[in-house]
Residue, then its C-alpha position, 0 to 999 in steps of 0.5 A: m513478494l507483492r507486485t502491484k502497478i497504479t492503474e487508478i488514482g483517486q480525485y483524492a487519494d494523492s493528499k499528502e498532508d495526512g500520511l495516508m494512501i488506501m490502496f485497494n483492487d480494482t472491485a473497488s466503489a466509484k466512493l472508495r475510489d474516489v480516496s484511493l490509488i486503484h492497484e493490478l496485480v504485475p502480471d508474469f511475476d512470483q505473486k507471494y504473501d510474505l512480509a515481515v517487519g523490517q522489510k519494504v515496499y517500494f515505490d518505483q526506486q522509493a523504499y520505505e520500512i514496514t515497522f507494522i503489519g496489522e492482523l488484516v493486510e494479508s486478507n485483504l490486501m489478498s483479497i479484495g487489494h486492499t490496505i492502508l499505508d500509513f506513513h506514521a510511528v505507530p499506536a498506541v493503537p494500529r489499525s488493523n488494515a494498516i501497513y506502518l512504513r517509515p521514514q515518514g512522508e508519501p512517495d510521490v505515486h503517479v498511474g504506474t507506479i510499481v508497488t513493492f511489497g515485500g524486499k530489501 
C-alpha cells in the first residue's frame, strides 16, 4: 500500500464536474499545481506499490474500488507522485496514466486528507 497526505489543492483542482483528480508530488510546476492535488508520502509508513484491480483507494474513510490501472501509473506515481484518478467507467481506450475508480463521483478532499492506495 501507499499512503499519502494532500498538502495543497490547486485553484482549479477541485472541480467536481469533470470527474477527474490530478495528483502530483511537490515537484509539480506552477501550472500543474493550479489543476492538481499536491501530496506527499506519509512518513513512518511502509510504502509499497502493489495496486491491483479490485483493491480500494481511500480518501480518509471514503472508499473507491479500482477498476483499471494504466500501464504508466506505477512509474509515474513512484517517481513524481503523478496519476489521474478517473471517476468514470473505463472507456474503450483508457488513459495510460490513470487509475479508474467506482463509484462515480469525486470524494470530498481537503488539505490533510489521507489517500491510501491499495487494500481491501
